[in-house]
C-alpha positions, 0 to 999 in steps of 0.5 A, a space after each residue: 845677455 841682451 835683452 830681446 823682446 818679440 811680439 806680433 803687430 795686427 797689419 790688415 787682416 794680418 800679422 806682422 812679427 818683429 824683435 827689438 833688441 836692448 832697451 830705449 836709450 834716450 841718448 841715442 834713437 833706435 835703429 829700424 832695419 829693413 830686409 832685403 828680398 823681396 822675400 828675406 827675413 829679419 834673420 841676418 839681422 840677429 848678426 847685430 845682436 852683439 852690436 846692440 849690447 856693446 853700443 846701448 843702442 836698440 835694435 827694431 827689426 821685423 818680418 815684412 808680411 809674406 816672410 819669416 814668421 810674419 803671416 804669408 798671404 795667399 793674395 798676391 796682390 799683397 805683395 806691393 811695394 805699397 804694402 811694405 811701405 804702409 807696413 813700415 808706417 804702421 810699426 812705427 806707430 804700433 811701437 811709438 817709434 817718433 824718432 828713428 835711424 833707418 838702415 835697409 839692405 837690398 830690397 829693404 834699402 829700395 824700400 827705405 827710399 820709396 818710403 821716404 820720397 813718397 810717404 814725407 816721414 817724420 822723425 827720420 835722423 838718418 838712412 843707410 841704404 845698403 847695396 841698393 838701387 834706385 832703378 830696376 832697370 839698371 839693376 837688371 842691365 848690371 846683373 847681365 854684365 856681371 854674367 859675362 864673367 862667369 864660364 862660358 858654359 854658365 853663361 849659355 845655361 842662364 841665356 837658354 833659361 831666359 829665352 825658353 822662360 824654363 827655370 827649373 833646369 839643371 844646368 841653370 840651377 847649377 849656373 845660378 848658384 854660382 853666380 849667387 856665390 860669386 856675388 851675393 853669398 853662399 848658397 851652401 847654407 852649412 857655410 852660413 852663420 846659424 840665423 842665415 841657415 833658418 828659413 826666411 819662408 820668402 819664396 812665394 813673396 819673392 817670386 811675385 814681387 821680383 821674379 825667378 832669379 835676379 837678372 829676370 825681373 818681371 815681377 810687382 817691382 820690376 817697374 821700380 824707378 825713384 831715381 828722380 824723387 831722390 832729391 827729396 831725401 833731405 836727411 843725411 845718407 849713407 849708401 854702402 856697397 861692395 866690390 864684388 856685389 850684385 849692387 855694383 859700383 854703378 848702381 850704388 853711384 847712381 844712387 849717391 849721385 842723386 841724394 843730396 850731400 849723400 855719402 858713400 862707402 865701398 866694402 873692398 872684400 864683400 859681396 851682397 851682404 858687408 854685414 857678413 863678408 866684412 862684419 867688423 868694418 860694417 859695425 865700425 861705420 855703422 856705429 860711426 854713422 849713428 853717433 855722427 846723426 844722433 
């Protein structure tokens, strides 16, 4: 069995839950994993536990404040990108993570881009950006394009919800589930691996930071835009996305094109979480990438 150490880091007046899988390996820098949302949790990264054991690489996963087992602040002003970047900085210091690889999925990749372009961190050997936009404006444009592949009835239900700013109706909720099933992952949790069936406790963070859904971005990160700052990322960068992903190929390409020397892997049968939909291919890509950049 792989060694797992859990703990809590003091952060401001809150606590951040972390989970360390495997022992430190002087030949392999640990991989720090940034989950999506805002409002998700580390849960789906537990699908990498076997990889930690087989590869001998230590994994560091944690629940961003407002999510999972971490503190869930009532103060809405906490839920901004700067909070989560400063939390990452604090975690690296607290756990003495001088040399790391970094990987973020969805919002986690956005956080990685913001961290790398705004804080000039040292000791990051490589970054993997999985299904993440550099621009929320482009993201929402592409979500509305994807909606056009739904049935006319579902398209109308979503349009009505947006026009009335009412996201509680049964027709809208059913349409949004079908949209998420098509482009994210199953909304029926019983069809998901056990870690993804657990609650993320991040609904409040998600609503404050993002908004009511993926295509009505009106929360605190709705102005997220780092495309023109991506040239500052001067470390090896891998961008991944899926053919049936909320992060469309256009979104992924807009990231790749602005990071010097970035590589791009398109998963041919994946939605928003290739770690789930094409697990073995994702693990192989990840392992090769990390080994190349140790």
